[in-house]
All heavy atoms as an XYZ file, in Angstrom:
1030
protein
N      95.207    117.100     67.443
C      96.543    116.764     67.039
C      97.046    117.812     66.050
O      96.347    118.264     65.158
C      96.530    115.388     66.328
C      97.920    114.899     66.018
S      97.834    113.160     65.577
C      99.146    113.070     64.453
N      98.298    118.222     66.204
C      98.906    119.284     65.411
C      99.394    118.686     64.069
O     100.051    117.676     64.047
C     100.080    119.895     66.138
O      99.619    120.357     67.433
C     100.665    121.055     65.411
N      99.122    119.419     62.997
C      99.596    119.048     61.691
C     101.057    119.433     61.561
O     101.478    120.495     62.022
C      98.757    119.785     60.633
C      99.193    119.578     59.237
C      98.311    118.558     58.539
C      98.633    118.580     57.031
N      99.230    117.422     56.557
N     101.859    118.583     60.912
C     103.272    118.850     60.741
C     103.537    118.959     59.270
O     103.170    118.121     58.439
C     104.131    117.700     61.326
C     105.619    117.946     61.064
C     103.920    117.579     62.833
N     104.149    120.078     58.835
C     104.449    120.384     57.439
C     105.930    120.291     57.203
O     106.747    120.554     58.084
C     103.982    121.791     57.091
C     102.493    122.007     57.264
C     102.015    122.582     58.409
C     101.599    121.665     56.239
C     100.661    122.827     58.581
C     100.262    121.888     56.421
C      99.781    122.459     57.572
N     106.294    119.947     55.969
C     107.699    120.007     55.579
C     107.918    121.363     54.952
O     107.003    122.083     54.573
C     108.032    118.935     54.531
O     107.317    119.192     53.371
C     107.774    117.538     55.064
N     109.203    121.794     54.874
C     109.525    123.063     54.292
C     109.116    123.108     52.804
O     108.664    124.164     52.320
C     111.023    123.358     54.428
C     111.445    124.765     54.000
C     110.759    125.824     54.820
C     112.955    124.905     54.135
N     109.193    121.976     52.114
C     108.763    121.952     50.706
C     107.235    122.273     50.578
O     106.845    122.952     49.662
C     109.085    120.592     50.101
C     110.555    120.418     49.837
O     111.273    121.428     49.707
O     111.033    119.231     49.769
N     106.469    121.776     51.543
C     105.043    122.079     51.490
C     104.779    123.569     51.761
O     103.963    124.177     51.113
C     104.304    121.259     52.585
C     104.235    119.774     52.268
C     103.591    119.009     53.423
O     104.058    119.148     54.581
O     102.633    118.240     53.169
N     105.555    124.137     52.671
C     105.361    125.552     53.012
C     105.836    126.415     51.808
O     105.242    127.416     51.520
C     106.186    125.919     54.240
C     106.121    127.407     54.549
C     105.636    125.153     55.452
N     106.873    125.994     51.095
C     107.369    126.742     49.976
C     106.342    126.961     48.848
O     106.407    127.909     48.078
C     108.609    126.057     49.359
C     109.854    126.228     50.136
C     111.029    125.513     49.440
C     112.286    125.623     50.279
N     113.404    124.952     49.603
N     105.417    126.008     48.765
C     104.401    126.102     47.729
C     103.406    127.251     47.977
O     102.698    127.693     47.036
C     103.605    124.794     47.654
C     104.415    123.616     47.230
C     103.717    122.305     47.338
O     102.485    122.298     47.670
O     104.323    121.244     47.139
N     103.358    127.777     49.176
C     102.441    128.871     49.544
C     103.241    130.171     49.674
O     103.537    130.634     50.744
C     101.764    128.510     50.878
C     101.095    127.161     50.838
N      99.781    126.999     50.419
C     101.561    125.938     51.154
C      99.469    125.735     50.497
N     100.534    125.056     50.932
N     103.543    130.742     48.499
C     104.482    131.875     48.475
C     104.023    133.059     47.661
O     104.846    133.724     47.037
C     105.853    131.385     47.975
C     105.737    130.828     46.537
O     104.686    130.819     45.940
N     106.884    130.440     46.004
N     102.734    133.312     47.643
C     102.221    134.462     46.901
C     101.075    135.118     47.674
O     100.662    134.642     48.723
C     101.795    134.068     45.472
C     100.910    132.892     45.426
N      99.572    132.957     45.594
C     101.193    131.569     45.194
C      99.033    131.741     45.539
N      99.972    130.880     45.277
N     100.628    136.258     47.162
C      99.659    137.099     47.893
C      98.314    136.408     48.160
O      97.623    136.740     49.136
C      99.408    138.405     47.135
N      97.937    135.452     47.367
C      96.662    134.730     47.586
C      96.799    133.529     48.462
O      95.788    132.920     48.864
C      96.039    134.355     46.225
C      95.702    135.566     45.367
C      94.948    135.120     44.133
C      94.697    136.225     43.172
N      93.922    137.319     43.592
N      98.033    133.143     48.802
C      98.283    131.995     49.657
C      99.722    132.101     50.195
O     100.654    131.777     49.550
C      98.107    130.735     48.807
C      98.202    129.467     49.651
O      98.007    129.548     50.898
O      98.487    128.384     49.070
N      99.823    132.590     51.431
C     101.142    132.875     52.002
C     101.315    132.242     53.366
O     100.575    132.541     54.299
C     101.315    134.431     52.085
S     102.925    134.901     52.696
N     102.317    131.356     53.451
C     102.659    130.681     54.717
C     104.041    131.079     55.162
O     104.945    131.249     54.330
C     102.603    129.178     54.586
C     101.237    128.622     54.405
C     100.047    129.236     54.147
C     100.875    127.195     54.395
N      98.986    128.385     53.985
C      99.501    127.091     54.139
C     101.639    126.025     54.557
C      98.838    125.864     54.077
C     100.962    124.856     54.501
C      99.600    124.776     54.284
N     104.237    131.199     56.464
C     105.564    131.538     57.025
C     105.922    130.488     58.109
O     105.053    129.962     58.773
C     105.542    132.893     57.684
C     105.318    134.089     56.789
C     105.296    135.382     57.652
C     106.394    134.208     55.735
N     107.238    130.318     58.277
C     107.753    129.445     59.346
C     108.461    130.410     60.317
O     109.446    131.088     59.971
C     108.738    128.430     58.824
C     109.341    127.609     59.961
C     108.084    127.490     57.806
N     107.927    130.471     61.536
C     108.568    131.272     62.609
C     108.620    130.475     63.876
O     107.575    130.048     64.367
C     107.765    132.628     62.821
C     107.715    133.397     61.524
C     108.359    133.437     63.955
C     106.792    134.620     61.574
N     109.786    130.310     64.390
C     109.935    129.609     65.667
C     109.438    128.154     65.671
O     108.925    127.677     66.654
N     109.647    127.465     64.552
C     109.265    126.075     64.413
C     107.761    125.875     64.194
O     107.288    124.748     64.226
N     107.053    126.954     63.952
C     105.567    126.875     63.723
C     105.250    127.433     62.361
O     105.952    128.300     61.840
C     104.825    127.612     64.810
C     105.011    127.045     66.188
C     104.217    127.791     67.219
C     104.412    127.109     68.573
N     103.622    127.797     69.606
N     104.186    126.920     61.769
C     103.771    127.386     60.442
C     102.532    128.257     60.609
O     101.605    127.900     61.334
C     103.400    126.200     59.540
C     102.983    126.664     58.153
C     104.645    125.242     59.420
N     102.543    129.405     59.907
C     101.449    130.375     59.998
C     100.951    130.685     58.592
O     101.722    130.930     57.688
C     101.915    131.694     60.651
C     102.430    131.486     62.078
C     103.762    131.250     62.319
C     101.541    131.550     63.133
C     104.199    131.084     63.646
C     101.975    131.363     64.445
C     103.312    131.122     64.683
O     103.726    130.934     65.960
N      99.635    130.703     58.440
C      99.010    131.098     57.206
C      98.625    132.570     57.359
O      97.629    132.905     57.977
C      97.755    130.254     56.870
C      97.087    130.663     55.575
O      97.509    131.657     54.945
O      96.135    129.939     55.177
N      99.452    133.472     56.800
C      99.260    134.910     57.004
C      98.582    135.582     55.811
O      98.635    136.781     55.698
C     100.629    135.567     57.304
C     101.176    135.094     58.608
C     101.611    135.375     56.177
N      97.951    134.803     54.960
C      97.305    135.347     53.788
C      96.288    136.430     54.137
O      96.302    137.510     53.526
C      96.566    134.211     53.014
O      97.450    133.101     52.819
C      96.027    134.710     51.697
N      95.473    136.255     55.141
C      94.472    137.236     55.542
C      95.077    138.475     56.171
O      94.493    139.533     56.235
C      93.481    136.642     56.532
C      92.634    135.489     55.923
C      91.765    134.883     56.966
C      90.997    133.685     56.429
N      90.265    132.967     57.459
N      96.355    138.357     56.630
C      97.016    139.443     57.307
C      97.865    140.318     56.388
O      98.284    141.396     56.746
C      97.903    138.902     58.429
C      98.527    139.919     59.285
C      97.827    140.816     60.068
C      99.945    140.027     59.292
C      98.482    141.782     60.857
C     100.588    140.969     60.091
C      99.824    141.867     60.859
N      98.057    139.880     55.123
C      98.962    140.588     54.238
C      98.575    142.060     54.092
O      99.466    142.928     54.091
C      98.974    139.908     52.868
C      99.686    138.568     52.796
C      99.532    137.988     51.413
C     101.146    138.675     53.196
N      97.303    142.352     53.900
C      96.892    143.747     53.691
C      97.059    144.605     54.927
O      97.244    145.811     54.856
C      95.454    143.823     53.208
C      95.261    143.271     51.818
C      93.827    143.369     51.328
O      93.049    144.108     51.933
O      93.486    142.655     50.381
N      96.978    143.983     56.097
C      97.041    144.712     57.372
C      98.464    144.841     57.941
O      98.708    145.592     58.889
C      96.146    144.040     58.434
C      94.698    144.009     57.998
O      94.281    144.975     57.315
O      93.991    143.058     58.357
N      99.410    144.140     57.341
C     100.764    144.109     57.904
C     101.390    145.492     57.759
O     101.406    146.067     56.687
C     101.609    143.079     57.171
C     102.986    142.921     57.809
N     104.080    143.495     57.253
C     103.405    142.299     58.915
C     105.154    143.183     57.981
N     104.748    142.468     59.016
N     101.845    146.100     58.857
C     102.414    147.478     58.830
C     103.597    147.626     57.868
O     103.815    148.687     57.331
C     102.863    147.715     60.272
C     102.127    146.747     61.106
C     101.872    145.541     60.226
N     104.340    146.570     57.681
C     105.515    146.649     56.782
C     105.176    146.379     55.356
O     106.052    146.415     54.472
N     103.934    146.065     55.059
C     103.525    145.742     53.693
C     103.571    144.267     53.412
O     104.258    143.491     54.105
N     102.884    143.844     52.363
C     102.799    142.419     52.064
C     104.106    141.885     51.460
O     104.420    140.712     51.600
C     101.607    142.111     51.149
C     101.703    142.819     49.838
O     102.562    143.707     49.637
O     100.877    142.490     48.911
N     104.889    142.744     50.829
C     106.161    142.298     50.240
C     107.069    141.729     51.310
O     107.865    140.771     51.017
C     106.853    143.445     49.510
C     106.116    143.870     48.260
O     105.295    143.061     47.746
O     106.364    144.989     47.772
N     107.088    142.285     52.481
C     107.947    141.836     53.570
C     107.609    140.390     53.911
O     108.492    139.547     54.041
C     107.798    142.733     54.803
C     108.598    142.185     55.970
C     108.243    144.154     54.507
N     106.333    140.089     54.036
C     105.920    138.762     54.401
C     106.160    137.780     53.235
O     106.658    136.662     53.465
C     104.450    138.739     54.763
C     104.080    139.527     56.058
C     102.581    139.514     56.254
C     104.823    138.997     57.218
N     105.827    138.170     52.036
C     105.984    137.293     50.893
C     107.479    136.973     50.665
O     107.809    135.828     50.320
C     105.369    137.922     49.608
C     103.839    137.961     49.809
C     105.731    137.117     48.373
C     103.102    138.699     48.721
N     108.355    137.927     50.921
C     109.819    137.650     50.733
C     110.323    136.683     51.786
O     111.440    136.145     51.614
C     110.551    138.965     50.783
O     110.562    139.534     52.079
N     109.609    136.468     52.877
C     110.104    135.553     53.946
C     109.537    134.157     53.805
O     109.738    133.324     54.657
C     109.680    136.161     55.315
O     110.332    137.346     55.539
N     108.836    133.882     52.733
C     108.275    132.530     52.519
C     109.395    131.592     52.013
O     110.383    132.051     51.447
C     107.109    132.518     51.522
O     107.590    133.006     50.256
C     105.982    133.372     51.991
N     109.188    130.321     52.205
C     110.088    129.318     51.664
C     111.350    129.119     52.466
O     112.299    128.516     52.016
N     111.412    129.675     53.623
C     112.547    129.558     54.522
C     112.127    129.704     55.976
O     110.968    130.042     56.218
C     113.636    130.617     54.187
C     113.159    132.039     54.429
C     114.250    133.033     54.127
C     113.757    134.427     54.470
N     114.837    135.417     54.320
N     113.031    129.506     56.875
C     112.768    129.728     58.299
C     112.898    131.231     58.499
O     113.986    131.786     58.464
C     113.736    128.973     59.156
C     113.409    129.085     60.624
O     112.537    129.881     61.014
O     114.090    128.393     61.437
N     111.804    131.906     58.726
C     111.766    133.369     58.872
C     111.915    133.859     60.317
O     111.668    135.012     60.598
C     110.486    133.908     58.271
N     112.318    132.962     61.182
C     112.445    133.312     62.614
C     113.405    134.510     62.813
O     113.048    135.450     63.537
C     112.928    132.096     63.435
O     112.053    131.006     63.207
C     113.007    132.447     64.904
N     114.571    134.436     62.191
C     115.528    135.528     62.334
C     114.994    136.833     61.817
O     115.167    137.888     62.434
C     116.844    135.204     61.695
C     117.601    134.067     62.390
O     117.303    133.811     63.597
O     118.480    133.455     61.765
N     114.308    136.779     60.667
C     113.744    137.989     60.093
C     112.718    138.586     61.061
O     112.652    139.802     61.282
C     113.055    137.695     58.755
C     114.008    137.247     57.688
O     115.232    137.494     57.830
O     113.559    136.609     56.697
N     111.903    137.732     61.631
C     110.883    138.171     62.574
C     111.465    138.771     63.819
O     111.039    139.867     64.268
C     109.954    136.996     62.935
C     108.828    137.332     63.884
C     107.675    137.905     63.394
C     108.932    137.063     65.240
C     106.622    138.211     64.276
C     107.920    137.360     66.121
C     106.783    137.953     65.622
N     112.483    138.124     64.394
C     113.099    138.584     65.634
C     113.896    139.883     65.412
O     113.961    140.713     66.275
C     114.019    137.527     66.215
C     113.250    136.266     66.662
C     112.232    136.550     67.798
O     112.368    137.520     68.526
O     111.289    135.727     67.907
N     114.516    140.003     64.249
C     115.344    141.207     63.969
C     114.513    142.498     63.984
O     115.026    143.536     64.280
C     116.092    141.090     62.658
C     117.223    140.099     62.713
O     117.601    139.695     63.832
O     117.738    139.693     61.660
N     113.278    142.386     63.606
C     112.400    143.577     63.554
C     112.024    144.022     64.925
O     111.844    145.235     65.197
C     111.139    143.280     62.682
C     110.200    144.437     62.721
C     111.565    142.954     61.278
N     111.891    143.137     65.889
C     111.557    143.498     67.233
C     110.020    143.703     67.373
O     109.602    144.834     67.704
N     109.261    142.729     67.067
C     107.817    142.828     67.144
C     107.294    143.006     68.565
O     107.905    142.496     69.510
C     107.156    141.583     66.506
C     107.274    141.567     65.012
N     108.330    141.027     64.375
C     106.404    142.000     64.067
C     108.157    141.143     63.067
N     106.998    141.724     62.849
N     106.206    143.707     68.701
C     105.599    143.952     70.013
C     104.909    142.683     70.556
O     104.697    141.711     69.826
C     104.567    145.063     69.878
O     103.483    144.640     69.083
N     104.541    142.768     71.829
C     103.830    141.621     72.390
C     102.458    141.465     71.773
O     101.950    140.327     71.654
C     103.688    141.802     73.939
O     103.079    143.073     74.197
C     105.052    141.706     74.624
N     101.873    142.551     71.324
C     100.590    142.498     70.627
C     100.739    141.720     69.318
O      99.894    140.878     68.967
C     100.071    143.939     70.323
O     100.010    144.633     71.538
C      98.706    143.865     69.708
N     101.794    141.996     68.589
C     102.049    141.301     67.318
C     102.244    139.839     67.583
O     101.749    138.962     66.836
C     103.236    141.911     66.606
N     102.986    139.510     68.643
C     103.241    138.105     68.958
C     101.952    137.385     69.370
O     101.764    136.187     69.040
C     104.286    138.019     70.067
C     105.661    138.460     69.599
C     106.688    138.446     70.742
N     107.925    139.032     70.348
C     108.866    138.411     69.698
N     108.710    137.141     69.319
N     109.994    139.039     69.357
N     101.071    138.065     70.077
C      99.813    137.413     70.465
C      98.916    137.218     69.264
O      98.105    136.309     69.235
C      99.127    138.200     71.549
O      98.735    139.465     71.075
N      99.016    138.081     68.265
C      98.176    137.924     67.024
C      98.582    136.700     66.236
O      97.767    136.180     65.464
C      98.393    139.186     66.094
C      97.729    140.450     66.652
S      98.115    141.851     65.608
C      97.406    141.365     64.033
N      99.771    136.224     66.433
C     100.247    135.052     65.662
C      99.397    133.790     65.905
O      99.265    132.981     65.021
C     101.736    134.786     66.016
C     102.644    135.848     65.513
S     104.341    135.639     66.112
C     104.820    134.111     65.290
N      98.843    133.677     67.106
C      98.029    132.513     67.435
C      96.860    132.355     66.473
O      96.473    131.225     66.154
C      97.533    132.592     68.886
C      98.634    132.488     69.888
O      99.704    131.983     69.567
O      98.425    132.990     71.027
N      96.313    133.429     66.011
C      95.168    133.444     65.082
C      95.534    132.802     63.742
O      94.707    132.215     63.051
C      94.739    134.880     64.870
C      93.560    135.069     63.949
C      93.176    136.529     63.787
O      93.567    137.371     64.646
O      92.498    136.821     62.785
N      96.817    132.881     63.328
C      97.227    132.429     62.026
C      97.967    131.109     62.072
O      98.378    130.578     61.035
C      98.128    133.508     61.360
C      97.388    134.823     61.234
C      97.687    135.874     62.127
C      96.413    135.009     60.288
C      97.000    137.065     62.042
C      95.707    136.208     60.177
C      96.033    137.242     61.058
O      95.336    138.434     60.988
N      98.159    130.542     63.232
C      98.876    129.268     63.443
C      98.113    128.125     62.795
O      96.912    127.935     63.003
C      99.082    129.011     64.920
C      99.649    127.656     65.273
C     101.011    127.407     65.035
C      98.853    126.643     65.781
C     101.543    126.166     65.362
C      99.401    125.438     66.089
C     100.734    125.168     65.868
O     101.254    123.926     66.169
N      98.794    127.327     61.932
C      98.171    126.183     61.308
C      98.852    124.841     61.572
O      98.319    123.802     61.263
C      97.996    126.391     59.779
C      99.345    126.640     59.123
C      97.019    127.501     59.467
C      99.302    126.622     57.605
N     100.047    124.880     62.138
C     100.736    123.660     62.439
C     102.202    123.879     62.755
O     102.661    125.001     62.834
N     102.974    122.764     62.830
C     104.366    122.830     63.153
C     105.193    122.465     61.879
O     104.661    121.845     60.979
C     104.746    121.888     64.274
C     104.165    122.338     65.619
O     103.967    123.537     65.800
O     103.882    121.457     66.436
N     106.449    122.832     61.915
C     107.333    122.513     60.786
C     108.147    121.279     61.185
O     108.550    121.110     62.358
C     108.266    123.693     60.452
C     109.028    123.437     59.145
C     109.230    124.039     61.534
C     108.196    123.548     57.935
N     108.373    120.410     60.234
C     109.278    119.246     60.440
C     110.694    119.790     60.414
O     111.185    120.226     59.361
C     109.066    118.264     59.318
C     109.951    117.022     59.401
O     110.673    116.932     60.452
O     109.980    116.235     58.484
N     111.331    119.837     61.559
C     112.633    120.463     61.710
C     113.693    119.780     60.808
O     114.646    120.463     60.380
C     113.127    120.395     63.192
N     113.481    118.515     60.479
C     114.486    117.849     59.645
C     114.381    118.324     58.188
O     115.331    118.084     57.386
C     114.306    116.327     59.701
O     113.020    115.995     59.158
N     113.325    118.985     57.830
C     113.211    119.465     56.442
C     113.827    120.872     56.224
O     113.932    121.349     55.114
C     111.711    119.572     56.049
O     111.056    120.536     56.783
N     114.224    121.507     57.345
C     114.878    122.799     57.251
C     116.377    122.581     57.143
O     116.967    121.916     57.997
C     114.553    123.682     58.476
C     113.053    123.962     58.478
C     115.332    124.992     58.432
C     112.604    124.754     59.711
N     117.036    123.119     56.135
C     118.489    122.956     56.022
C     119.217    123.594     57.173
O     118.808    124.597     57.667
C     118.818    123.590     54.699
C     117.673    124.418     54.276
C     116.493    123.941     55.055
N     120.325    122.963     57.580
C     121.135    123.497     58.682
C     121.727    124.846     58.248
O     122.140    125.038     57.123
C     122.227    122.540     59.054
N     121.745    125.783     59.188
C     122.347    127.087     58.925
C     123.852    126.952     58.956
O     124.405    126.352     59.850
C     121.886    128.081     59.932
C     120.420    128.400     59.849
C     120.016    129.435     60.859
C     118.509    129.687     60.766
N     118.056    130.612     61.767
N     124.498    127.523     57.948
C     125.909    127.498     57.917
C     126.404    128.901     58.208
O     126.005    129.888     57.560
C     126.400    127.085     56.498
C     127.944    127.120     56.401
C     125.870    125.708     56.124
N     127.275    129.011     59.211
C     127.789    130.316     59.604
C     128.775    130.788     58.546
O     129.703    130.029     58.157
C     128.454    130.245     60.976
C     128.930    131.557     61.450
C     129.557    131.468     62.812
C     130.070    132.881     63.229
N     130.802    132.844     64.447
N     128.617    131.973     58.094
C     129.494    132.573     57.069
C     130.845    132.927     57.680
O     130.888    133.599     58.708
C     128.889    133.796     56.443
C     129.806    134.487     55.494
C     130.067    133.928     54.226
C     130.463    135.647     55.857
C     130.929    134.570     53.346
C     131.351    136.285     54.951
C     131.552    135.720     53.705
O     132.423    136.325     52.854
N     131.878    132.416     57.092
C     133.221    132.809     57.479
C     133.924    133.389     56.274
O     134.019    132.708     55.222
C     134.042    131.615     58.038
O     134.038    130.565     57.084
C     133.494    131.122     59.344
N     134.377    134.618     56.351
C     135.023    135.202     55.165
C     136.340    134.491     54.853
O     136.984    133.954     55.756
C     135.306    136.658     55.622
C     135.235    136.631     57.110
C     134.382    135.509     57.498
N     136.681    134.485     53.592
C     137.941    133.814     53.227
C     139.145    134.496     53.806
O     139.145    135.727     53.950
C     137.939    133.871     51.693
C     137.014    134.981     51.341
C     135.997    135.090     52.436
N     140.137    133.715     54.161
C     141.382    134.283     54.691
C     142.128    134.989     53.548
O     142.280    134.418     52.489
C     142.231    133.205     55.299
C     141.552    132.431     56.374
C     142.281    132.632     57.673
C     141.739    131.665     58.720
N     140.940    132.286     59.649
N     142.538    136.202     53.813
C     143.260    136.943     52.796
C     144.632    137.271     53.340
O     144.792    137.665     54.487
C     142.530    138.256     52.454
C     141.181    137.934     51.826
C     140.574    139.196     51.203
O     141.173    140.212     51.176
N     139.342    139.038     50.716
N     145.643    137.109     52.497
C     146.990    137.403     52.922
C     147.186    138.901     53.179
O     146.460    139.704     52.593
C     147.885    136.939     51.771
C     146.971    136.990     50.582
C     145.556    136.682     51.103
N     148.131    139.193     54.052
C     148.451    140.569     54.334
C     148.934    141.243     53.040
O     149.806    140.707     52.332
C     149.518    140.708     55.410
C     150.010    142.070     55.660
N     149.243    143.056     56.165
C     151.230    142.656     55.334
C     149.910    144.200     56.240
N     151.144    143.989     55.724
N     148.348    142.409     52.692
C     148.715    143.066     51.478
C     149.795    144.127     51.761
O     149.548    145.019     52.509
C     147.477    143.699     50.844
C     147.815    144.432     49.565
C     148.204    143.751     48.424
C     147.698    145.829     49.470
C     148.512    144.395     47.270
C     147.986    146.480     48.304
C     148.392    145.779     47.192
O     148.686    146.423     46.021
N     150.922    143.945     51.152
C     152.020    144.889     51.317
C     152.101    145.660     49.992
O     152.659    145.176     49.006
C     153.308    144.102     51.591
C     154.429    145.032     51.954
O     154.314    146.239     51.840
N     155.544    144.445     52.397
N     151.554    146.853     49.965
C     151.375    147.598     48.745
C     152.692    147.844     47.999
O     152.724    147.748     46.794
C     150.692    148.937     49.052
C     150.333    149.714     47.809
C     149.523    150.965     48.136
O     149.306    151.228     49.310
N     149.105    151.656     47.172
N     153.701    148.235     48.692
C     154.942    148.591     48.027
C     155.957    147.444     47.932
O     157.071    147.582     47.516
C     155.607    149.815     48.651
C     155.915    149.564     50.148
O     155.668    148.450     50.623
O     156.433    150.500     50.768
N     155.535    146.256     48.339
C     156.334    145.018     48.273
C     157.583    145.095     49.116
O     158.543    144.375     48.882
C     156.706    144.701     46.815
C     155.516    144.674     45.884
C     154.603    143.530     46.161
C     153.534    143.466     45.071
N     152.231    143.271     45.563
N     157.629    145.973     50.072
C     158.803    146.094     50.983
C     158.711    144.941     51.986
O     157.693    144.669     52.575
C     158.751    147.426     51.760
O     158.589    148.501     50.807
C     159.991    147.620     52.564
N     159.877    144.271     52.215
C     159.852    143.185     53.190
C     159.459    143.656     54.586
O     159.724    144.802     54.981
C     161.319    142.694     53.191
C     161.898    143.135     51.875
C     161.152    144.413     51.530
N     158.791    142.847     55.313
C     158.225    143.211     56.642
C     159.292    143.634     57.611
O     159.082    144.578     58.391
C     157.442    142.015     57.240
C     156.088    141.818     56.565
O     155.612    142.764     55.931
O     155.512    140.733     56.714
N     160.466    143.026     57.613
C     161.497    143.383     58.574
C     161.997    144.835     58.385
O     162.318    145.514     59.291
C     162.636    142.391     58.627
C     163.557    142.436     57.415
C     164.711    143.219     57.444
C     163.302    141.672     56.293
C     165.571    143.251     56.330
C     164.150    141.734     55.209
C     165.299    142.524     55.220
N     162.027    145.295     57.137
C     162.447    146.651     56.841
C     161.395    147.626     57.379
O     161.753    148.665     57.980
C     162.681    146.880     55.303
C     163.908    146.038     54.870
C     162.848    148.343     54.993
C     164.160    146.097     53.379
N     160.151    147.299     57.228
C     159.077    148.161     57.727
C     159.174    148.242     59.235
O     159.047    149.333     59.803
C     157.712    147.632     57.300
C     157.562    147.765     55.773
C     156.562    148.341     58.029
C     156.306    147.107     55.222
N     159.449    147.143     59.900
C     159.540    147.154     61.371
C     160.756    147.963     61.857
O     160.657    148.677     62.854
C     159.608    145.703     61.917
C     158.285    145.001     61.770
C     158.298    143.620     62.357
C     156.926    143.007     62.097
N     156.834    141.700     62.656
N     161.857    147.846     61.126
C     163.032    148.647     61.480
C     162.749    150.140     61.308
O     163.078    150.976     62.200
C     164.257    148.235     60.617
C     164.720    146.823     61.042
C     165.386    149.245     60.732
C     165.764    146.226     60.137
N     162.114    150.478     60.221
C     161.783    151.888     59.978
C     160.780    152.413     61.000
O     160.836    153.580     61.422
C     161.234    152.081     58.572
C     162.241    151.932     57.443
C     161.552    151.997     56.079
C     163.333    152.992     57.531
N     159.839    151.557     61.434
C     158.876    152.002     62.438
C     159.570    152.307     63.776
O     159.074    153.115     64.555
C     157.830    150.879     62.690
C     156.813    150.817     61.584
C     155.839    149.632     61.780
O     156.131    148.696     62.480
N     154.676    149.743     61.150
N     160.729    151.704     63.997
C     161.464    152.008     65.220
C     162.427    153.171     64.999
O     162.525    154.072     65.834
C     162.246    150.740     65.684
C     163.187    151.020     66.800
C     162.691    151.116     68.107
C     164.537    151.118     66.598
C     163.551    151.360     69.139
C     165.403    151.381     67.660
C     164.911    151.491     68.927
N     163.140    153.151     63.893
C     164.200    154.171     63.665
C     163.667    155.541     63.362
O     164.268    156.519     63.852
C     165.096    153.697     62.492
C     166.041    152.583     62.807
C     166.878    152.253     61.542
C     166.988    152.922     63.986
N     162.594    155.695     62.640
C     162.092    157.024     62.305
C     161.715    157.822     63.532
O     162.164    158.995     63.690
C     160.907    156.925     61.276
C     160.222    158.236     61.118
C     161.422    156.408     59.958
N     160.984    157.284     64.489
C     160.693    158.059     65.730
C     161.966    158.403     66.523
O     162.093    159.490     67.118
C     159.762    157.162     66.518
C     159.168    156.258     65.536
C     160.171    156.065     64.487
N     162.924    157.447     66.542
C     164.171    157.706     67.294
C     164.943    158.822     66.637
O     165.478    159.748     67.320
C     165.037    156.425     67.370
C     166.420    156.715     67.874
C     164.341    155.370     68.233
N     165.011    158.859     65.287
C     165.700    159.959     64.589
C     165.005    161.278     64.816
O     165.677    162.318     65.067
C     165.793    159.646     63.074
C     166.279    160.824     62.268
C     166.720    158.434     62.833
N     163.672    161.310     64.782
C     162.940    162.552     65.031
C     163.182    163.051     66.454
O     163.444    164.201     66.676
C     161.438    162.330     64.789
C     161.182    162.097     63.287
C     160.596    163.507     65.297
C     159.762    161.692     62.942
N     163.196    162.131     67.391
C     163.439    162.479     68.774
C     164.866    163.035     68.931
O     165.089    164.046     69.602
C     163.224    161.279     69.723
C     163.440    161.536     71.198
C     162.449    162.553     71.714
C     163.305    160.241     71.980
N     165.844    162.415     68.286
C     167.238    162.850     68.350
C     167.367    164.293     67.733
O     168.069    165.137     68.302
N     166.696    164.495     66.646
C     166.727    165.829     66.019
C     166.103    166.883     66.930
O     166.620    167.997     67.053
C     166.017    165.822     64.682
C     166.747    165.145     63.511
C     165.860    165.041     62.295
C     168.013    165.912     63.165
N     165.023    166.553     67.562
C     164.345    167.498     68.465
C     165.247    167.824     69.652
O     165.366    168.982     70.038
C     163.011    166.892     68.974
N     165.902    166.828     70.208
C     166.827    167.077     71.345
C     168.003    167.923     70.866
O     168.434    168.879     71.523
C     167.296    165.750     71.936
C     168.443    165.948     72.908
C     166.144    165.030     72.619
N     168.548    167.619     69.652
C     169.664    168.370     69.125
C     169.295    169.832     68.871
O     170.079    170.761     69.226
N     168.146    170.072     68.319
C     167.678    171.465     68.106
C     167.506    172.192     69.424
O     167.891    173.328     69.586
C     166.380    171.482     67.252
C     165.741    172.834     67.251
C     166.680    170.981     65.848
N     166.983    171.496     70.385
C     166.727    172.092     71.732
C     168.051    172.481     72.376
O     168.181    173.595     72.912
C     165.936    171.129     72.589
C     165.713    171.608     73.994
C     164.642    172.653     74.018
N     164.401    173.010     75.384
C     163.972    174.186     75.776
N     163.692    175.101     74.908
N     163.783    174.421     77.053
N     169.005    171.593     72.297
C     170.327    171.866     72.948
C     171.028    173.046     72.178
O     171.605    173.902     72.771
C     171.210    170.611     72.931
C     170.608    169.591     73.939
C     172.658    170.939     73.261
C     171.295    168.233     73.895
N     170.978    173.013     70.840
C     171.625    173.987     70.007
C     171.028    175.402     70.261
O     171.731    176.409     70.406
C     171.532    173.613     68.568
C     172.135    174.642     67.621
C     173.520    174.804     67.534
C     171.325    175.479     66.851
C     174.086    175.735     66.721
C     171.850    176.429     66.004
C     173.247    176.537     65.945
O     173.807    177.504     65.101
N     169.699    175.468     70.361
C     169.025    176.787     70.517
C     169.144    177.248     71.943
O     169.060    178.482     72.184
C     167.524    176.706     70.093
O     166.876    175.738     70.858
C     167.409    176.445     68.603
N     169.293    176.407     72.911
C     169.363    176.829     74.307
C     170.746    177.379     74.663
O     170.845    178.309     75.486
C     169.054    175.632     75.213
C     168.923    175.958     76.661
C     168.508    174.760     77.460
C     168.209    175.168     78.867
N     167.777    174.071     79.686
N     171.759    176.943     73.997
C     173.120    177.405     74.327
C     173.426    178.817     73.799
O     174.379    179.432     74.185
C     174.187    176.436     73.802
O     174.102    176.367     72.407
N     172.651    179.328     72.920
C     172.912    180.669     72.346
C     172.499    181.790     73.216
O     171.745    181.945     74.002
C     172.237    180.805     71.006
C     172.894    180.011     69.943
C     172.216    180.190     68.603
O     171.253    180.959     68.479
O     172.654    179.558     67.662
């Protein structure tokens, strides 16, 4: 029978002499692996006390690394003890109009300035061609 741990229980194991991780709904005691971890022990210790699945997946571990995990497996995590992930949404910010010019004036200028430049170019072309 598989042992089921809560996240609070896993959080207690968060140092170099006793380090547990939660990856993919499973709990791993990686204490013996800390010295051998290619990324160093700080990487593993910093991932304790939370669901480290995303951290693990973001690195892109090899199939060899994934097969090594079986050796350190000690049980499952109680999914109800892991807080729900909240997707970050940046706050809505109003459009910043640096010079405080009303929007309709800016839109008129965006249309008129190219038309005036085009008119000047045509005028110069006609004036220089007739000479």
